[in-house]
C-alpha positions in Angstrom: 43.6 29.6 46.6 41.4 31.8 44.3 38.4 33.6 44.1 36.2 31.9 41.5 35.6 33.9 38.4 32.0 33.4 37.6 29.5 34.8 35.1 28.6 37.5 35.9 29.5 37.8 39.5 32.8 39.1 40.7 35.4 37.1 42.6 34.7 36.8 46.3 34.5 34.6 49.3 30.7 34.3 49.4 28.4 33.9 52.3 30.0 33.5 55.7 28.9 33.6 59.3 29.2 37.3 60.3 30.1 36.3 63.8 32.6 33.7 62.8 35.1 32.7 65.4 38.8 33.0 64.6 38.9 29.2 64.3 36.0 29.0 61.8 36.3 27.3 58.4 37.4 29.4 55.4 38.6 29.1 51.8 42.1 30.4 50.8 42.0 31.7 47.3 44.5 32.9 44.7 45.0 33.4 41.0 47.9 32.1 38.9 48.7 33.2 35.4 49.5 30.8 32.6 53.1 31.9 33.0 53.1 30.7 36.6 52.9 34.1 38.3 50.6 34.9 41.2 48.2 37.6 40.1 45.7 37.7 43.0 46.1 36.7 46.7 43.2 36.8 49.1 43.2 37.8 52.8 42.4 34.1 53.7 45.4 33.0 51.6 47.5 35.3 53.8 45.8 33.9 56.9 46.7 30.3 55.8 50.3 30.8 54.6 51.3 34.1 56.3 52.4 36.0 53.2 50.9 39.4 52.6 49.9 40.2 49.0 52.8 42.5 48.4 55.2 39.6 48.9 53.4 37.2 46.6 51.6 39.0 43.8 53.7 39.2 40.7 56.1 36.5 42.0 56.4 32.9 40.6 53.9 30.6 42.3 56.7 27.9 42.5 58.4 30.0 45.2 55.6 28.9 47.6 56.4 25.2 47.1 58.2 23.2 49.7 59.2 20.5 47.3 58.9 20.1 43.5 59.1 23.5 41.8 57.0 22.4 38.9 53.9 21.2 40.7 52.2 24.6 41.2 53.7 26.5 38.4 52.0 24.3 35.8 49.0 22.8 37.6 47.7 20.8 34.6 48.7 19.8 31.1 47.6 22.0 28.1 43.9 21.6 27.4 43.0 20.4 30.9 40.5 22.7 32.5 40.8 21.5 36.1 43.3 20.0 38.5 43.2 18.7 42.1 45.7 17.2 44.4 47.8 17.6 47.5 50.7 20.1 47.4 53.4 20.8 49.9 53.7 24.5 50.5 56.0 26.6 52.6 54.5 28.9 55.3 56.1 32.3 55.7 57.5 31.1 59.1 59.2 28.2 57.4 56.7 25.4 58.2 56.0 22.8 55.6 52.2 22.5 55.0 50.5 19.8 52.9 47.3 21.3 51.4 44.6 19.9 49.2 44.2 22.3 46.2 41.5 22.5 43.5 42.4 24.6 40.5 40.1 25.8 37.6 41.4 27.2 34.4 39.4 30.2 33.2 39.8 31.8 29.7 38.4 35.3 29.2 36.7 36.4 26.0 39.9 38.1 25.1 41.7 34.8 25.2 43.7 35.4 28.4 43.8 32.3 30.6 44.5 32.0 34.3 44.1 29.4 37.0 41.9 29.9 40.0 43.0 27.8 42.9 41.1 27.1 46.1 42.0 25.4 49.4 39.4 24.6 52.0 40.6 25.1 55.6 38.4 23.4 58.2 37.5 25.1 61.4 39.1 24.2 64.7 35.9 22.7 65.8 33.7 21.6 62.9 30.0 22.5 63.5 27.8 19.6 64.7 25.1 18.9 62.2 23.6 16.1 64.2 22.7 12.9 62.3 23.6 13.6 58.7 22.1 11.4 55.9 24.0 8.1 55.8 23.7 4.5 54.7 22.5 2.9 51.5 19.6 5.3 51.0 22.0 8.3 50.7 24.7 6.5 48.8 22.5 4.6 46.4 19.9 7.4 45.7 19.2 7.9 42.0 19.7 11.6 42.6 23.0 13.3 43.1 22.9 14.4 46.8 25.0 16.8 48.8 24.7 18.5 52.2 25.9 22.0 52.9 26.5 23.6 56.3 25.5 27.1 57.6 28.4 28.6 55.6 27.2 26.8 52.5 30.2 24.6 52.5 29.9 21.0 51.4 30.1 18.4 54.2 28.6 15.3 52.5 28.2 14.1 48.9 27.0 10.8 47.6 28.4 8.8 44.6 25.9 10.5 42.3 27.2 13.9 43.2 30.8 12.8 42.8 30.0 11.6 39.3 28.1 14.8 38.5 31.0 17.0 39.5 33.8 14.6 38.7 35.3 15.1 42.1 35.5 13.0 45.2 33.7 14.0 48.4 37.2 14.5 50.0 38.2 16.9 47.3 35.0 18.9 47.6 34.6 18.9 51.4 34.7 22.4 52.9 34.3 24.2 49.6 31.3 26.2 48.4 29.5 25.2 45.2 30.9 28.1 43.1 34.4 27.1 44.2 33.8 23.5 43.2 32.2 24.2 39.8 32.5 27.9 38.7 29.4 28.6 36.6 26.4 30.9 36.6 24.2 27.9 37.5 26.4 27.4 40.7 25.9 31.0 41.6 22.1 30.8 41.3 22.0 27.5 43.2 24.0 29.0 46.0 21.8 32.0 46.2 18.8 29.6 46.4 20.6 27.7 49.2 20.9 31.0 51.1 17.2 31.5 50.6 16.4 28.1 52.0 18.6 28.9 55.0 16.9 32.3 55.6 13.3 31.1 55.1 13.4 27.5 56.0 11.3 26.7 52.9 12.3 24.2 50.1 13.3 25.7 46.8 13.9 24.6 43.2 16.4 25.7 40.6 16.0 24.9 36.9 19.6 24.3 36.0 22.3 22.5 38.0 25.9 22.5 36.7 27.9 19.4 35.8 31.6 19.5 35.4 33.0 19.6 31.9 33.0 16.1 30.5 30.9 14.9 33.4 27.9 13.8 31.4 24.8 15.5 30.1 24.9 19.2 29.5 24.2 21.4 32.5 20.7 22.4 31.4 19.7 18.7 31.5 19.8 18.8 35.3 17.6 20.5 37.8 18.1 20.7 41.6 15.8 20.7 44.6 17.0 22.3 47.8 15.5 21.4 51.2 16.3 22.5 54.8 17.7 19.8 57.2 16.3 20.4 60.6 17.3 19.2 64.1 14.8 17.7 66.6 14.0 21.3 67.8 13.0 22.3 64.2 16.0 24.6 63.6 17.6 24.6 60.2 21.1 23.1 60.5 22.0 22.3 56.9 20.8 22.5 53.3 20.4 19.3 51.3 20.8 19.6 47.5 19.3 16.9 45.2 20.2 17.1 41.5 18.2 15.1 39.0 17.6 14.7 35.3 15.1 17.3 34.1 12.5 14.8 32.6 8.8 15.2 32.2 8.3 13.2 35.4 10.8 15.2 37.4 10.2 18.5 35.9 6.4 18.4 35.4 5.4 21.0 32.8 9.0 21.5 31.9 9.4 18.1 30.3 9.0 19.6 26.8 11.9 22.0 27.6 14.2 19.1 28.3 13.4 17.6 24.9 14.4 20.8 23.2 17.6 21.2 25.2 18.8 17.6 24.8 17.4 17.2 21.3 15.5 14.0 22.1 12.1 13.4 20.6 12.1 16.5 18.3 13.5 17.3 14.9 13.8 20.8 13.5 10.3 20.9 12.1 8.6 19.3 15.1 9.9 21.4 18.0 7.0 22.6 20.1 6.5 26.4 20.6 7.7 26.0 24.1 10.9 24.4 22.9 11.5 27.2 20.4 10.9 29.8 23.1 13.5 28.0 25.3 16.0 27.9 22.5 15.5 31.6 21.9 15.7 32.4 25.6 18.9 30.3 25.9 20.5 32.1 22.9 19.6 35.5 24.4 20.9 34.5 27.8 24.2 33.4 26.3 24.5 36.7 24.4 23.7 38.7 27.6 26.2 36.8 29.7 28.9 37.2 27.0 28.4 41.0 27.0 28.5 41.4 30.8 32.0 41.6 32.5 33.6 38.2 32.5 35.7 39.3 35.5 35.9 42.5 37.3 39.2 44.4 36.9 42.0 44.7 39.4 41.8 48.1 41.2 42.6 49.4 44.7 39.9 52.0 45.2 36.9 49.7 46.0 36.1 46.2 47.2 33.3 45.0 44.9 30.8 42.2 44.6 28.0 41.9 42.0 25.0 39.9 40.9 22.9 39.5 37.8 19.6 37.7 37.7 17.5 37.2 34.5 13.8 37.7 34.6 11.7 34.7 35.5 8.9 35.6 33.1 8.5 34.6 29.4 9.3 38.2 28.3 12.9 37.2 27.7 16.2 38.4 29.0 16.5 42.2 29.2 19.3 44.6 28.8 20.5 45.2 32.4 24.2 45.6 32.8 26.9 46.7 35.2 30.6 47.5 34.9 33.7 48.5 36.8 36.2 50.7 34.9 39.6 51.7 36.3 40.4 55.3 35.6 43.6 57.4 35.9 44.7 58.7 39.3 43.7 55.5 41.1 40.0 56.4 40.5 37.4 53.9 39.4 34.0 54.2 37.6 30.9 52.2 38.5 28.2 51.8 35.9 24.7 50.3 36.1 22.2 50.5 33.2 18.9 49.2 32.0 18.0 49.0 28.3 14.3 49.1 27.5 12.7 45.9 26.2 13.7 42.2 26.2 15.3 39.7 23.9 18.3 39.7 21.6 17.6 43.3 20.5 17.8 44.6 24.1 21.0 42.6 24.8 22.7 43.8 21.6 21.8 47.4 22.4 23.2 46.9 25.9 26.5 45.6 24.4 26.8 48.7 22.2 26.2 51.0 25.1 28.7 49.2 27.3 31.3 49.5 24.7 30.5 53.2 24.3 30.8 53.8 28.1 34.3 52.1 28.0 35.4 54.4 25.1 34.1 57.5 26.8 35.6 56.5 30.2 39.0 56.1 28.5 39.0 59.9 27.7 38.0 60.6 31.3 34.8 62.5 30.7 33.0 63.7 33.8 29.7 61.7 34.6 27.3 64.3 33.2 29.3 64.8 29.9 29.5 61.0 29.5 25.7 60.6 29.8 25.3 63.4 27.3 27.3 61.5 24.8 25.4 58.3 25.5 22.2 60.3 25.0 23.4 61.3 21.5 24.4 57.7 20.7 20.9 56.5 21.6 19.3 59.1 19.3 21.6 58.0 16.4 20.7 54.4 17.1 17.0 55.1 17.1 17.4 57.0 13.8 19.3 54.1 12.2 16.9 51.4 13.4 13.6 53.1 13.0 11.3 50.9 10.9 8.3 48.5 10.9 10.3 45.9 12.8 10.8 48.2 15.8 7.1 48.2 16.6 6.5 47.4 20.3 10.0 48.2 21.3 11.7 51.5 22.0 13.8 52.2 18.8 17.5 52.0 19.5 17.0 51.9 23.2 15.1 55.2 23.8 14.1 55.3 27.4 17.3 53.4 28.6 18.4 54.4 32.1 22.0 54.6 33.3 23.9 55.6 36.4 27.6 56.5 36.2 29.7 57.1 39.4 33.4 58.0 39.8 35.1 57.4 43.1 38.5 58.9 44.0 40.3 57.2 46.9 42.7 60.1 47.4 40.0 62.8 48.0 37.3 60.2 48.9 34.9 62.1 46.7 32.2 60.2 44.7 30.8 62.0 41.7 27.5 60.6 40.3 25.2 61.4 37.5 22.1 59.5 36.4 19.8 59.3 33.4 16.4 58.2 34.7 18.0 55.5 36.9 17.3 54.8 40.6 19.8 56.6 42.9 22.5 54.5 44.7 22.1 53.6 48.4 25.0 54.5 50.8 25.7 52.8 54.1 28.0 54.8 56.3 30.6 53.0 58.6 28.3 54.0 61.5 25.5 52.0 60.1 23.3 54.8 58.8 21.8 54.2 55.3 20.3 56.7 52.8 19.7 57.2 49.1 22.3 59.5 47.5 20.6 62.8 46.4 21.5 62.8 42.7 19.4 64.9 40.2 17.3 62.3 38.3 18.0 63.5 34.7 15.9 62.2 31.8 16.2 58.6 30.4 18.6 58.4 27.4 17.5 59.1 23.9 15.1 62.0 24.6 17.8 64.7 23.7 18.1 68.3 24.6 17.8 67.9 28.4 20.7 68.3 30.8 22.3 65.9 33.1 23.6 67.0 36.5 26.2 65.6 38.9 26.2 65.2 42.6 29.4 65.1 44.6 29.7 63.6 48.1 32.6 62.8 50.4 32.5 59.2 51.6 34.1 58.0 54.8 36.5 55.1 54.3 34.6 51.8 54.6 31.3 53.2 53.2 29.2 50.9 51.1 27.6 51.9 47.8 24.8 49.8 46.3 24.0 50.3 42.7 21.1 48.4 41.2 18.5 48.3 38.4 14.8 48.9 39.1 14.0 45.1 38.8 15.2 44.8 42.3 12.5 47.1 43.7 9.6 46.4 41.3 8.2 43.3 43.0 4.5 42.6 42.5 3.9 41.7 46.2 5.2 45.0 47.7 5.4 48.7 47.0 8.6 50.6 46.4 8.8 52.1 49.9 8.5 48.6 51.5 11.1 47.3 49.0 13.5 50.1 49.9 13.1 49.4 53.6 13.9 45.7 53.0 17.0 46.6 50.9 18.2 49.1 53.6 17.7 46.5 56.3 19.7 43.9 54.3 22.5 46.4 53.6 22.9 47.4 57.2 23.2 43.9 58.6 26.8 43.2 59.7 28.6 41.0 57.1 32.2 39.8 56.7 32.2 40.0 52.9 30.3 41.9 50.2 29.4 38.6 48.7 27.3 38.0 51.8 25.8 41.5 51.4 24.7 40.7 47.9 23.2 37.3 48.9 21.3 38.9 51.8 19.9 41.7 49.6 18.6 39.3 47.0 17.2 37.0 49.7 15.4 39.9 51.3 14.1 41.4 48.1 13.2 38.4 45.9 10.4 36.2 47.2 10.1 34.7 43.8 11.9 34.8 40.4 12.1 38.5 39.4 9.6 39.9 36.9 12.4 42.0 35.4 16.2 41.5 35.2 18.1 42.5 38.3 21.7 43.8 38.3 23.3 44.6 41.7 26.7 46.1 42.3 27.9 46.6 45.8 31.2 48.4 46.6 33.1 49.3 49.8 35.3 52.3 49.7 39.0 52.3 50.4 41.1 55.4 50.9 44.7 56.3 49.8 46.1 58.0 52.8 48.6 60.9 52.9 51.6 58.6 53.2 50.8 57.2 49.7 50.3 60.6 48.0 52.8 63.5 47.5 52.0 66.8 45.9 54.4 69.6 44.9 53.5 73.1 43.5 56.1 74.1 40.9 56.9 77.4 39.4 56.9 77.9 35.6 60.7 77.9 35.3 62.9 75.4 33.6 65.2 75.3 36.7 62.5 73.5 38.7 62.8 70.4 36.5 65.9 69.3 38.5 64.1 70.1 41.8 61.1 67.9 40.7 63.5 65.0 39.9 65.2 65.3 43.4 61.8 65.5 45.2 60.7 62.4 43.3 63.9 60.4 44.1 63.6 61.3 47.8 60.0 60.2 47.9 60.7 56.9 46.2 63.5 56.2 48.7 61.0 56.9 51.5 58.6 54.4 49.9 61.3 51.8 49.4 61.1 52.1 45.6 64.6 53.0 44.8 64.7 50.5 41.9 61.9 52.5 40.1 63.8 55.8 40.4 65.5 55.9 37.0 62.4 55.4 35.0 60.3 57.7 37.2 62.8 60.5 37.0 62.7 60.4 33.2 58.9 60.5 33.3 58.8 63.4 35.7 61.4 65.3 33.8 59.5 65.0 30.5 56.0 65.8 32.0 57.2 68.8 34.0 59.2 70.1 31.0 56.2 69.7 28.8 54.0 71.6 31.3 56.5 74.5 31.6 57.0 74.7 27.8 53.4 74.4 26.6 51.2 74.8 29.6 50.2 77.6 31.9 50.8 78.1 35.7 50.0 77.0 38.3 51.8 73.7 37.7 51.6 70.8 40.1 53.4 67.4 40.4 51.7 64.5 42.2 53.0 61.0 42.9 50.6 58.2 44.0 51.8 54.8 45.3 48.8 52.4 45.0 49.7 48.8 45.8 51.8 47.6 42.8 51.3 50.8 40.7 53.2 54.1 40.7 51.4 57.1 39.2 53.0 60.3 38.1 50.7 63.3 37.3 51.6 66.8 36.2 48.8 69.4 36.0 48.6 72.9 34.5 46.0 75.5 33.7 46.1 75.1 29.9 43.1 73.2 28.5 44.9 72.3 25.3 45.8 68.6 25.2 49.2 67.5 23.9 49.5 65.0 21.1 52.3 62.6 20.4 54.1 63.1 17.1 57.1 61.4 15.5 60.1 63.7 15.7 62.4 64.0 12.6 66.1 63.6 12.8 66.9 67.3 13.2 63.9 68.3 15.3 64.7 69.7 18.8 61.4 68.7 20.3 58.6 66.2 19.8 60.2 63.2 21.5 59.0 63.8 25.1 55.6 62.1 24.9 56.9 59.4 22.7 59.4 58.6 25.5 56.6 58.7 28.1 54.6 56.2 26.0 57.6 53.9 25.8 58.4 54.1 29.6 54.9 54.0 31.1 52.6 51.0 31.2 49.8 53.4 30.2 49.4 57.2 30.0 46.9 59.8 29.0 45.3 63.2 29.6 42.2 64.2 31.6 40.6 67.6 31.6 39.2 69.6 34.5 36.9 72.6 34.5 40.2 74.6 34.2 43.3 73.0 32.8 44.4 69.4 32.3 46.5 66.6 33.9 48.9 64.4 32.0 49.4 61.1 33.9 51.7 58.1 33.5 51.4 54.7 35.3 54.1 52.2 36.0 53.8 48.7 37.3 56.0 48.0 40.3 55.9 44.2 39.8 59.5 43.1 39.4 61.1 46.1 41.0 
C-alpha cells in the first residue's frame, strides 16, 4: 500500500485510464515507518479498506490487522530490503480481507528508513488481451519476458523475469514496474512503455533494473519494448524483453558493457568509450544523489515530477527541482538549470539547491531569494575563476531559476524567475496559458533586478514548471513544442503521474539533447472552516480573550486535546506582540490535516530573538517556551511588519 519512492520522481499512482470504470484495477499504497506507524495513506488504500487518512496516518499499522499483530508492524527482519506475502487485514466495516502485499524498504540520504507497501487490486472484469504469449517459447525464452496491459500493469511474466526481479508472477501481477522494483531505471522503462502504447512503435532502453541480489548489476541488462497487437492492428499490450547487454545484443554498446561489468579490461586498457561511460555513470550518480530523494509531505499541492538526463555525450547537466514546505501551510516550488554538463555542473547545482533551502527557511520573497542566489553565483565565479574553467561558465554564471510560492489560504501564487521559462497554468475549466512573469536576467550577472508576479489560482489549477530541455527539441520549433505541451497538459487525467508521462511522450520523440526536469502540481485550497482570524487591540487584557477564542475554535474543530499547549503558545505569542510589537495585531489559527498552526502578526519589522533568561529576569522565557512546545517555529517578514508562527503536530492527539 504505498506510493513508490523513486529517484527522482515523486510518489504517485502512475499512468491510468482516464475513463476508468469504478470496477477497474488499481494499486492501494501506503508508507509505514520503521517504528510501525502509518505515515502515508493513498486514496486507493481508502478505497480498498475504507479508512480515511485521518483515521490511519500516525497510528500503528498493526491496528489494521485482523490476526497476528506483528506481521505488518515489522514486515521484514533487519537488513532485508523487501518482503512479500499474504496478510489478513480488517476493513473499516469489520470485514476480514486477505490481501497480497509487496513491501520495499527505502532509506533516505539522511538515514531515515521507511517501508513502502503496495497491494494490487484487480478489476471487476479484467481486460481481455486476446491470445497472450504462452507455451514453451514464452517460458523457455533466454530473455526475461513480461507483458503489461493498457494501465501498464503486469499480466504475464516468464521464469526469466521472475529470476530477474526475484518475485513470482503471482506476486507481481497487477502491479506497475516502479511498484515491483522502485528504481530510476524502472521509471524510465515505464515512460518508454507509455511511448510504445502512444505511438505503436517498438522502443529500447539501455538499463533495466534487477532486484537487489538478483544477479548482475542493473546496468548489465537492457530492455526492448514492443507493442502487442490484436488481429485488427490495435495495440492491446506492451511486451518487455530484458537481456544481457552484450556486444551481440547491444551492437555498438558492447564496449560499454565491458566497462560496466569489468570483463575484458583492466585499468590501463579501458577504451575511451568505457572511460566516458564510467565518468557519465559517476556524474549521473552524483546528480541523482543531489536531487530530492522523496518529496516532502505538505497539504497545499498534489505533486508529480520527472527528471531525464540528456541522451548526448555532453554528459549530465545541472537541472534540478525542489518542493519546500514553508510556514503558514504554504509551499515553494523550485526549478533550475545550471550552465554546462558533467560533475562541475552537478556540484554547482547541489550548492545552489542547498542555498535555496537555506534562504527558504528564512521565508524570503521570491525576488529577494533570487537576488541572494545571484550574489552567490558571483562569489562562486570569483572563487573558481582560473584556467580550468575555460569552456564552462565560471561558477554557474548564466544559470536560470524559477521560484514560486503558493498559499492555499489565499490561493495566491507568487513567482519570480531568473532567465527561466515561465510556468504553464491549466485552469479547472481546461484553459491553458503561460504565466506572465517578468523574465529577469540569468543568475551571476549582478546589478539587475528581479520582479515578482502574483496570480490567484482557482482550486484544482495545474502548474507545470520545467527546464528548457523540454522545449528545445531539434525536430520542432519552440511554438510547436509549446502547443504540444499545452495539448498534453489539457488532456483529462486521473493522476498527475499520468500528466507527466503524457507530457514527456508528446514532447520527446527521441532522447533529449539536454537534461529535462518537469514538476507538475495541482492546487488545493484551505477553506474558511479551516482558518480563523482575530484582530486584537494592543492591550494586555486581550491575552485572555485570545486564549478563549482559541479554546472555542479548537473545540469546534474537535481538537480539545490540543487546547492546553495551544493556549500556552497563543498566550506567549500575543503577549510578545503587545509588549514588543506595534499595532495592528492579528491572531490566526490554521488547521491543515494533522498540523495546527498559530500565527501572530504585528506592524514592527524587528524580529525577536530567543535568549536564555537568568534566574531573576522577569522576561526572556517566552520564545524559549514556544521553541519547546512547538514542533517548529519562526518569523517571516512582510513589506510592513512580521509574523511569528508556531506549528504543532496533531498526531497522537
